[in-house]
C-alpha positions in Angstrom: -29.1 -20.3 -94.3 -29.4 -22.0 -90.9 -26.8 -21.4 -88.2 -28.0 -24.7 -86.7 -26.4 -26.7 -89.5 -22.6 -27.3 -89.8 -20.6 -25.4 -92.3 -20.3 -27.1 -95.8 -17.3 -26.6 -98.1 -18.1 -24.8 -101.3 -17.1 -27.6 -103.6 -19.4 -30.0 -101.8 -22.5 -27.8 -102.4 -21.4 -27.4 -106.1 -21.0 -31.1 -106.6 -24.3 -32.0 -105.1 -26.3 -29.4 -107.1 -24.5 -30.4 -110.3 -25.6 -34.0 -109.8 -29.3 -33.1 -109.8 -31.5 -33.6 -112.9 -32.9 -30.5 -114.6 -36.3 -31.3 -113.1 -34.9 -31.4 -109.5 -32.9 -28.2 -110.1 -36.2 -26.4 -110.6 -37.4 -27.6 -107.3 -34.2 -26.9 -105.3 -35.2 -23.5 -103.9 -38.5 -24.9 -102.6 -36.6 -27.8 -101.1 -34.2 -25.5 -99.3 -37.1 -23.6 -97.8 -38.8 -26.8 -96.7 -35.6 -28.1 -95.1 -35.0 -24.8 -93.2 -38.4 -25.2 -91.6 -37.5 -28.7 -90.2 -35.8 -29.1 -86.8 -32.1 -30.0 -86.8 -30.8 -32.3 -84.0 -27.1 -32.4 -83.2 -25.6 -35.7 -82.1 -21.9 -35.3 -81.5 -20.3 -34.5 -84.9 -23.5 -35.3 -86.7 -26.6 -33.2 -87.4 -29.8 -35.0 -88.3 -32.8 -33.4 -90.1 -36.1 -35.1 -90.2 -37.5 -34.4 -93.7 -40.6 -36.4 -93.0 -41.7 -39.3 -90.8 -39.7 -41.8 -92.9 -36.7 -39.8 -94.2 -33.8 -38.2 -92.5 -30.8 -36.3 -93.8 -27.6 -36.6 -91.8 -24.6 -34.3 -92.1 -21.3 -35.7 -90.8 -19.1 -32.8 -89.7 -15.9 -33.9 -87.9 -14.4 -30.7 -86.6 -17.6 -28.8 -87.4 -17.2 -28.8 -91.2 -18.6 -31.0 -94.0 -15.7 -31.6 -96.4 -17.0 -34.2 -98.8 -20.2 -35.0 -100.6 -20.3 -38.5 -99.0 -20.6 -36.9 -95.6 -24.2 -35.9 -96.4 -26.5 -38.9 -96.4 -30.2 -39.2 -97.1 -32.6 -42.2 -96.5 -35.0 -41.4 -99.4 -35.4 -43.7 -102.5 -33.7 -41.2 -104.9 -30.5 -41.0 -102.9 -27.6 -40.3 -103.5 -28.7 -38.0 -106.4 -31.7 -36.7 -104.4 -33.0 -33.2 -103.8 -32.6 -33.5 -100.0 -28.8 -33.7 -100.0 -28.3 -30.7 -102.3 -30.9 -28.7 -100.3 -29.1 -29.5 -97.0 -25.8 -28.3 -98.4 -27.5 -25.1 -99.9 -29.1 -24.3 -96.5 -25.9 -24.6 -94.5 -23.3 -21.9 -93.8 -20.3 -21.9 -96.2 -17.1 -23.2 -94.8 -13.6 -21.8 -95.4 -12.3 -23.5 -98.5 -8.7 -22.7 -97.6 -6.1 -25.6 -97.6 -4.7 -26.6 -94.2 -1.9 -24.3 -93.1 1.6 -25.8 -92.9 3.1 -25.9 -89.4 4.6 -22.5 -88.5 8.4 -22.5 -88.1 9.4 -21.0 -84.8 11.8 -18.0 -85.4 15.2 -18.4 -83.9 15.1 -15.0 -82.4 12.3 -12.5 -82.0 13.0 -8.8 -81.8 10.6 -5.9 -81.5 9.5 -4.3 -84.8 12.0 -1.7 -85.9 11.0 2.0 -86.0 8.9 2.9 -89.0 7.5 -0.6 -89.4 3.9 -0.7 -90.9 1.1 -0.4 -88.5 -1.0 -3.5 -87.8 -3.9 -2.0 -89.5 -1.9 -1.4 -92.7 -1.3 -3.9 -95.5 2.2 -5.4 -95.4 4.0 -6.6 -98.5 4.5 -10.3 -99.3 7.9 -11.7 -98.3 8.8 -12.4 -101.9 8.8 -9.7 -104.5 7.2 -10.9 -107.8 8.9 -10.1 -111.1 7.8 -6.9 -112.8 6.8 -8.8 -116.0 5.0 -11.7 -114.2 1.6 -12.4 -115.8 -1.3 -14.6 -114.8 -1.1 -18.3 -115.8 -3.6 -19.7 -118.3 -5.3 -21.6 -115.5 -5.7 -18.4 -113.5 -7.2 -16.6 -116.4 -9.7 -19.4 -117.0 -10.6 -19.5 -113.3 -11.0 -15.7 -113.1 -13.2 -15.7 -116.2 -15.4 -18.5 -114.6 -15.8 -16.5 -111.4 -16.6 -13.3 -113.4 -19.2 -15.1 -115.6 -20.9 -16.7 -112.5 -20.9 -13.3 -110.6 -22.3 -11.6 -113.7 -25.1 -14.2 -113.9 -25.9 -13.5 -110.2 -26.0 -9.7 -110.9 -28.3 -10.4 -113.9 -30.8 -12.2 -111.7 -30.3 -10.1 -108.6 -30.5 -11.4 -105.0 -34.2 -12.0 -105.4 -33.7 -14.3 -108.4 -30.3 -15.8 -107.6 -31.5 -19.2 -106.3 -29.5 -22.2 -105.1 -28.5 -23.2 -108.6 -26.8 -19.9 -109.4 -25.3 -19.8 -106.0 -23.8 -23.3 -106.6 -22.3 -22.2 -109.9 -20.6 -19.3 -108.2 -19.3 -21.6 -105.4 -18.0 -24.0 -108.0 -16.1 -21.1 -109.7 -14.8 -20.0 -106.3 -13.4 -23.5 -105.6 -11.7 -23.5 -109.0 -10.2 -20.1 -108.3 -8.9 -21.4 -105.0 -7.2 -24.4 -106.7 -5.8 -22.0 -109.4 -4.1 -19.9 -106.8 -6.6 -17.0 -106.6 -7.7 -17.0 -103.0 -8.8 -13.3 -103.1 -11.3 -14.0 -105.9 -12.4 -17.2 -104.3 -13.1 -15.5 -100.9 -14.9 -12.6 -102.6 -17.2 -15.0 -104.5 -18.0 -16.9 -101.2 -18.8 -13.6 -99.6 -21.3 -12.8 -102.4 -23.1 -16.2 -101.9 -23.4 -15.8 -98.2 -24.8 -12.3 -98.7 -27.4 -13.6 -101.1 -28.4 -16.3 -98.7 -28.8 -13.7 -96.0 -30.9 -11.5 -98.2 -33.2 -14.4 -99.3 -33.6 -15.6 -95.7 -34.4 -12.1 -94.3 -31.4 -12.3 -92.0 -31.5 -9.2 -89.6 -27.8 -8.8 -90.2 -28.1 -8.4 -94.0 -27.2 -5.1 -95.5 -27.8 -4.4 -99.2 -24.8 -2.0 -99.3 -22.5 -4.9 -98.0 -23.7 -7.2 -100.7 -23.2 -4.5 -103.4 -19.7 -4.0 -102.2 -18.9 -7.7 -102.2 -20.3 -8.1 -105.7 -18.3 -5.1 -106.9 -15.2 -6.6 -105.3 -15.4 -10.0 -107.0 -16.2 -8.4 -110.4 -13.5 -5.9 -110.0 -10.8 -8.4 -109.1 -11.6 -10.8 -111.9 -12.0 -8.1 -114.4 -8.6 -6.5 -113.7 -6.6 -9.7 -113.3 -5.9 -10.4 -117.0 -4.5 -6.8 -117.4 -2.0 -6.5 -114.5 1.5 -7.7 -113.8 4.1 -7.7 -111.0 3.1 -6.4 -107.5 -0.4 -5.5 -108.6 -0.9 -9.1 -109.8 0.2 -10.4 -106.4 -2.3 -8.2 -104.7 -5.2 -9.4 -106.9 -4.2 -13.0 -106.4 -4.2 -12.6 -102.6 -3.1 -15.0 -100.0 -4.9 -18.0 -98.6 -4.0 -17.2 -95.0 -2.8 -14.1 -93.4 0.9 -14.4 -92.5 1.9 -13.8 -88.9 5.2 -12.0 -88.3 7.2 -11.9 -85.1 6.8 -8.7 -83.1 8.9 -9.4 -80.0 7.5 -8.3 -76.7 4.4 -6.2 -76.3 2.8 -4.3 -73.5 -0.9 -3.9 -74.3 -3.7 -1.9 -72.7 -7.3 -2.9 -73.2 -9.7 -0.5 -75.0 -13.0 -2.2 -75.5 -14.7 -5.5 -76.7 -17.2 -5.6 -79.5 -19.5 -8.6 -80.3 -19.3 -10.1 -83.8 -22.4 -11.4 -85.5 -22.2 -11.8 -89.2 -24.7 -12.7 -91.9 -22.4 -15.7 -92.8 -23.3 -17.6 -89.6 -20.3 -16.6 -87.5 -20.3 -15.0 -84.1 -18.0 -14.2 -81.2 -16.1 -11.3 -79.7 -13.1 -9.1 -80.6 -11.2 -7.2 -78.0 -9.2 -4.2 -79.1 -5.9 -3.2 -77.4 -3.2 -0.6 -77.9 0.5 -0.4 -77.1 2.3 2.6 -75.7 2.8 4.0 -79.2 -0.9 3.9 -80.1 -0.7 0.9 -82.4 -3.8 -1.2 -82.3 -4.0 -5.0 -81.8 -6.9 -7.4 -81.6 -7.6 -10.7 -79.8 -10.6 -12.5 -81.3 -12.8 -15.5 -80.6 -15.1 -16.1 -83.6 -16.7 -19.4 -84.7 -19.9 -20.6 -86.2 -22.9 -19.5 -84.1 -25.6 -17.0 -83.4 -26.4 -14.1 -81.1 -26.0 -16.3 -78.0 -22.4 -17.0 -78.9 -21.7 -13.4 -79.7 -22.7 -12.4 -76.2 -21.2 -15.4 -74.4 -17.8 -15.2 -76.2 -17.1 -12.0 -74.2 -17.0 -14.1 -71.0 -14.6 -16.7 -72.5 -10.9 -16.9 -71.6 -8.6 -15.2 -74.0 -6.7 -18.0 -75.9 -3.1 -16.7 -75.5 -0.3 -18.0 -73.3 -1.2 -18.8 -69.7 -3.5 -15.8 -69.1 -6.9 -16.5 -67.5 -8.4 -13.2 -68.6 -11.7 -13.1 -70.3 -12.4 -10.8 -73.2 -14.5 -8.5 -70.9 -11.6 -8.4 -68.3 -9.0 -7.7 -71.0 -10.9 -4.7 -72.3 -10.4 -3.0 -68.9 -7.0 -4.6 -68.0 -3.7 -5.0 -69.7 -1.5 -7.8 -71.2 2.2 -8.4 -71.3 3.1 -10.6 -74.3 6.5 -12.1 -75.2 7.2 -13.9 -78.4 4.2 -12.1 -80.0 3.2 -12.8 -83.6 0.9 -10.4 -85.5 -1.0 -10.5 -88.7 -1.1 -7.6 -91.2 -4.4 -6.6 -89.8 -3.1 -6.4 -86.2 -4.6 -9.8 -85.0 -2.4 -11.4 -82.3 -1.4 -15.0 -82.9 -1.7 -17.7 -80.2 1.0 -20.1 -81.2 2.9 -22.4 -78.9 5.8 -19.9 -78.5 3.6 -17.0 -77.4 3.6 -16.2 -73.6 1.1 -13.7 -72.1 0.3 -12.6 -68.5 -2.1 -10.2 -67.0 -0.9 -6.6 -66.4 -2.4 -3.3 -65.3 -4.7 -1.4 -67.6 -5.3 2.3 -68.2 -8.3 4.6 -68.3 -9.1 6.3 -71.6 -8.0 9.6 -70.1 -4.7 8.3 -68.9 -1.5 7.6 -70.7 -0.9 5.9 -73.1 -4.5 5.6 -74.2 -5.1 9.3 -73.9 -3.0 9.9 -77.0 -5.5 8.1 -79.2 -8.0 10.9 -78.6 -5.4 13.6 -79.1 -5.2 12.9 -82.9 -7.6 15.3 -84.8 -10.7 13.6 -86.2 -9.8 14.7 -89.7 -6.5 13.0 -89.5 -8.1 9.8 -88.2 -10.6 9.8 -91.1 -7.8 10.4 -93.6 -5.9 7.4 -92.3 -9.0 5.2 -92.4 -9.9 6.1 -96.0 -6.3 5.4 -97.0 -6.6 1.7 -95.9 -5.6 1.7 -92.2 -7.9 0.7 -89.4 -11.4 2.3 -89.5 -11.8 3.1 -85.8 -12.3 6.7 -84.7 -11.5 8.0 -81.2 -13.7 11.0 -80.8 -14.6 13.4 -78.0 -18.2 14.5 -78.6 -21.0 16.5 -77.0 -24.3 14.8 -77.3 -27.0 16.8 -79.1 -30.1 14.6 -79.6 -31.5 12.2 -82.1 -32.3 12.3 -85.8 -34.8 10.1 -87.6 -33.6 8.0 -90.5 -35.2 5.2 -92.5 -33.1 2.6 -90.7 -34.0 4.0 -87.3 -33.0 6.9 -85.0 -29.3 7.9 -84.8 -27.5 9.9 -82.2 -26.5 13.4 -83.1 -23.2 14.7 -81.6 -20.9 17.7 -82.0 -17.2 16.8 -82.5 -15.1 19.9 -82.4 -17.6 21.8 -84.5 -18.3 18.9 -86.9 -21.9 17.5 -86.6 -21.6 13.7 -86.5 -24.3 11.1 -86.7 -23.6 8.1 -84.5 -25.6 5.0 -85.6 -26.0 1.5 -84.1 -23.3 -1.0 -85.1 -25.7 -3.9 -85.3 -29.5 -4.1 -85.3 -29.9 -7.6 -83.8 -32.3 -7.2 -80.8 -30.1 -9.6 -78.8 -27.4 -7.0 -78.7 -28.1 -3.8 -76.7 -26.7 -1.3 -79.2 -30.0 0.4 -80.0 -31.3 0.5 -76.4 -28.0 2.1 -75.3 -28.1 4.6 -78.0 -31.6 5.7 -77.0 -30.5 6.2 -73.4 -27.4 8.2 -74.4 -29.6 10.4 -76.7 -31.7 11.3 -73.6 -28.7 13.0 -72.0 -28.1 16.0 -74.3 -25.2 18.3 -73.4 -23.1 15.5 -71.9 -19.5 15.4 -73.2 -18.1 11.9 -73.7 -15.2 10.1 -75.3 -16.4 7.4 -77.7 -15.0 4.8 -80.1 -16.8 4.5 -83.4 -16.3 2.9 -86.8 -16.1 5.2 -89.8 -18.9 5.0 -92.4 -18.1 6.3 -95.8 -21.0 8.8 -96.4 -21.4 12.3 -97.7 -22.0 13.5 -94.1 -19.9 12.8 -91.0 -21.2 9.4 -89.9 -19.9 6.5 -87.7 -21.1 3.4 -85.9 -21.0 3.7 -82.2 -19.0 0.9 -80.5 -18.0 2.1 -77.0 -18.3 5.2 -74.8 -17.3 6.6 -71.5 -19.9 6.0 -68.7 -22.2 9.0 -68.6 -21.6 9.6 -64.9 -18.1 8.1 -64.4 -15.5 9.1 -66.9 -13.0 6.6 -65.3 -15.1 3.7 -66.6 -16.4 2.8 -70.1 -19.3 0.9 -71.6 -19.0 -1.7 -74.4 -22.3 -0.7 -76.1 -22.7 -4.1 -77.8 -22.4 -6.1 -74.5 -23.1 -3.8 -71.5 -26.6 -2.6 -71.0 -27.1 0.9 -69.6 -29.9 1.6 -67.2 -31.9 4.8 -66.6 -30.1 5.1 -63.3 -26.7 5.4 -65.1 -27.7 8.7 -66.7 -26.8 12.0 -65.0 -29.5 13.7 -62.9 -28.1 17.2 -63.1 -29.6 19.0 -66.2 -27.1 20.2 -68.8 -28.2 22.8 -71.4 -28.7 21.1 -74.7 -26.5 22.5 -77.5 -28.1 23.9 -80.6 -28.5 21.3 -83.4 -26.3 22.4 -86.3 -28.2 23.4 -89.4 -29.1 20.7 -91.7 -28.1 17.8 -89.4 -31.6 16.6 -88.7 -32.9 17.2 -92.1 -31.1 14.2 -93.6 -30.0 16.1 -96.7 -28.2 13.8 -99.1 -25.8 14.5 -101.9 -27.1 13.9 -105.5 -24.8 10.9 -105.7 -27.5 8.8 -104.1 -29.4 9.0 -107.5 -26.7 6.7 -109.0 -26.1 4.7 -105.8 -29.8 3.6 -105.5 -29.8 2.3 -109.1 -26.6 0.3 -108.3 -28.3 -1.2 -105.3 -31.5 -1.8 -107.1 -29.6 -3.9 -109.7 -28.1 -6.0 -106.8 -31.5 -6.6 -105.3 -33.8 -7.1 -108.3 -31.4 -7.7 -111.2 -31.1 -6.3 -114.7 -34.9 -6.4 -115.3 -35.6 -3.8 -112.6 -33.4 -1.2 -114.3 -34.8 -2.0 -117.8 -38.2 -0.9 -116.6 -37.1 2.6 -115.7 -34.7 3.3 -118.6 -36.9 5.6 -120.6 -39.0 7.2 -117.8 -38.5 9.6 -115.0 -36.2 7.2 -113.2 -33.6 7.3 -116.0 -33.7 10.6 -117.8 -34.9 12.6 -114.8 -32.1 11.3 -112.5 -29.5 12.0 -115.2 -30.7 15.6 -115.6 -30.5 16.1 -111.9 -27.0 14.8 -111.7 -25.9 17.0 -114.6 -27.5 20.0 -112.9 -25.4 19.2 -109.8 -22.2 19.1 -111.9 -21.9 15.3 -111.7 -21.7 14.8 -115.5 -19.7 11.5 -115.2 -22.3 10.1 -112.9 -25.1 11.0 -115.3 -23.2 9.3 -118.2 -22.7 6.2 -116.1 -26.3 6.1 -115.1 -27.3 6.4 -118.8 -24.9 3.5 -119.8 -26.3 1.4 -117.0 -29.9 1.8 -118.1 -29.0 1.3 -121.7 -27.2 -1.9 -120.9 -30.1 -3.1 -118.9 -32.6 -2.4 -121.7 -30.4 -3.8 -124.5 -32.3 -6.9 -125.7 -32.1 -7.9 -129.4 -34.4 -10.3 -131.2 -33.8 -13.0 -133.8 -35.3 -13.3 -137.3 -38.5 -14.7 -135.8 -38.9 -11.9 -133.3 -37.9 -13.9 -130.3 -35.8 -12.2 -127.6 -32.1 -13.3 -127.6 -30.3 -13.9 -124.3 -29.2 -10.6 -122.6 -25.6 -9.5 -122.8 -24.6 -10.1 -119.2 -21.0 -9.0 -119.8 -22.0 -5.6 -121.0 -24.4 -5.1 -118.1 -21.9 -6.3 -115.6 -19.2 -3.9 -116.9 -21.7 -0.9 -116.9 -22.7 -1.8 -113.3 -19.2 -2.2 -112.1 -18.2 1.2 -113.6 -21.1 2.8 -111.7 -20.3 1.0 -108.5 -16.6 1.9 -108.5 -17.3 5.6 -109.4 -19.9 5.8 -106.6 -17.5 4.4 -104.0 -14.7 6.7 -105.1 -16.8 9.8 -105.0 -18.4 8.8 -101.7 -14.9 8.5 -100.2 -14.0 12.0 -101.5 -17.2 13.4 -100.1 -16.6 11.7 -96.8 -13.2 13.2 -96.5 -14.5 16.6 -97.3 -17.3 16.4 -94.8 -14.8 15.6 -92.0 -12.4 18.3 -93.2 -9.8 15.6 -94.1 -7.2 15.8 -96.9 -8.5 14.4 -100.3 -8.1 10.7 -100.7 -5.8 9.7 -103.6 -7.5 7.8 -106.4 
């Protein structure tokens, strides 16, 4: 996937791949790799790719998005049903397939949210309550089944084997789900395809765990849809766009700005703010782009009202907003009726921001695991570093709880890792930090922002600001003792099941079928039972059995594998792993158990 190409709508890619002959389909992956190696030249709303000396592929993208198959042209002799057009669509980022939003109706009167209103980080119910006996339509059932079958085929092949043809089939199913009124399943399917493209292109932002979660999400939604009614059905259907509700007047205080750089080809910045009651709101500027846009967006003006604040300035200042509109996730709208002016900010140790750090860490973790925002406001004492497979992480003590603070993004253009190394060289220093919770058997979070090591009145956005050696304190502070077991990297036995779940996502069913009868299958099951995880051992056995289940016909030839059985076994293992991991995470932080 190339960020230099314009985004292409899912149905366009599916249409172009479907038009290929069987012979050209076999060559599509090689065509994508060849096209990615060629330079792309942007000319206004067009992007031109020179395939060779005599052939160019042109993508017409008014508004930055290719919305029809005719907008991709090729000069070769086989056009329009040529390999080059399908390869260009398969190499480009995937555009949002949502229909245009209707014009928002201005509310007659906007009042502040009443006391007890849901927090911006929490999910809000839809305005209309569905009937308790409402069931999916026949079209929705067919669309959900198509998405499930396409996702199961991707799981069967794994990311390594899911080429452009399988990706196009999943995009076609995603578009059908969108038309059938299943935006949640459609969005989940698109997320899987973008994750697969990131994996196959060795994108530095790719994470196997993220792809596994996306695949579990799309399989879970489409598997459950035929069996639910009423409010649960509305939740599984989802909404095409997040609704914005009036929230009256807001007085906001900047917290920090984090860069956004995704494996789907989007980049930008998100600035977090809080009101006097501690509710969190975000202002974002995210669009197609790469690391340069992620860094540059922090210097762009916030698009809200008449304010001239940049994202960097807002993270240290304040904002007074009238006529505010807010999405269920806390994102502030920028409609014509919104007015915003600059106001004074507050330091982290001043009111009202100080109260964010007054909440016990265990309570913050409990809220995050229950579906609210996943930010943690911690006061920690730096301890040192611990070596991990993904790189060193920062060890810290948080009220007696040993916490591992890892980098939020590994892209070398972002200074996360360099800043973490410098902070690790100042053990004993006590700082307030903002981090994002990671569901793990041990206390773990991604470090986003911190107080300046020598000036508690200022803070550092660790993804944008670059600390220098001169910023570190010169007075030595005794390094606290490393809590036992923190640096050893001990891991709960649950990883024995999780690694098989991830192996299937990466290598497909065949990888697990090789280990079914050996140490990898029976040995791991015995270790799980010895640790008291009997259900995990049974799920692991079912997963290996489904992977190895291949029958033969009367002539001894292998019949096609049962992809549905393997997908169901894998989904059960993935859901169990995530559920137990959340419970272990809550226990590690001393939080209340998470309801299942």
